[in-house]
C-alpha positions, 0 to 999 in steps of 0.5 A: 484508540476511536473506530471508524467504519468499524463492521464485525469481522467475519467468524473464521471460518472451518477447516473445508470452507473458505481460506482466510490468508493475507498475500501479503511480502510486506517491509518494515517501518523504520528501516523499510525492505523491498517488498517483492511484487506479482512478478517473480520467476523462481527459476531465474531468481528474476522479481521487480520491488517496490520500497517507499524512502527519502535521501532527505528531499522528498519521499519516493516511491523505486522500482527495484528490479532483480535479474538472475539474482543481481540488482540491475545497475540501470533501470530502477524507475522512482516517482516522488510521493510528497512535496518535501522530507518526509517518512512512509509507511512500510509497502504492502502487496497483494494480488487480487483480482488480477491486478496487483495492489501497493499501498503505501502513506507519507505523513506529512506533505503528500503531493497534490500532483496529477500522478500522485493526487493526494487530497491535499498536502497532508498524511495520505494513504494511496496505493497502485496497481503494478506490472503482474511481469517482469520488466513492467513500467513503474506506474505513472500516477495513482489508484486511490488515494487517502488523506489520513492524519500523519500517516498511517500505520502499515497497511494490513490486507484482508481477503482477495476475492472477486468485487461483489460479493460479500466481505469483499478484498479490504484494508486495514490501517490506523492512522498515526495521528489523531483525526475525527473518526467517522461518527465516534469521535475524534482521535487515533482512528481504525480504519477500513477501507477497500483494495479498488478504491480506498472507500 
């Protein structure tokens, strides 16, 4: 596997220093499970979940509400993220610097609509800022997108620190098809990008 934007990983700190953990509540491919966002109340068993899938049509992001321990019969919101039948990656979520991010990709046919804004109709990684309170609406557009050949693996979350500090919040993933890996040649790429802008 080729490496793009490779950096030396920071050394694991001592117990008394900064904590290293992820805040992922993710899903499993190819049978995705619901991915819980920050909007969660354990006392009422109420939450908002996100899942990406399709029913032999466009890949679609679903927002599913659970209220008082029951999936709501109505109120499920959807956003098509592709222009045809394709597969989604798992959905990854992290709450970082007061923003609740979710990340997902499609293997091909990424939507170039204004709402999704993939660079072209190929594999596409995308991020959304989702509500942090119960009952919040599904976002109407992505925050950032990145063309990736064949889509991506599940996204691994690294850090939830204030933007502008050293080793700021990142995501890691690999491509599912070959592409140019920066200056490292061509192949399947291991990629690092920022959580906020996928750059």
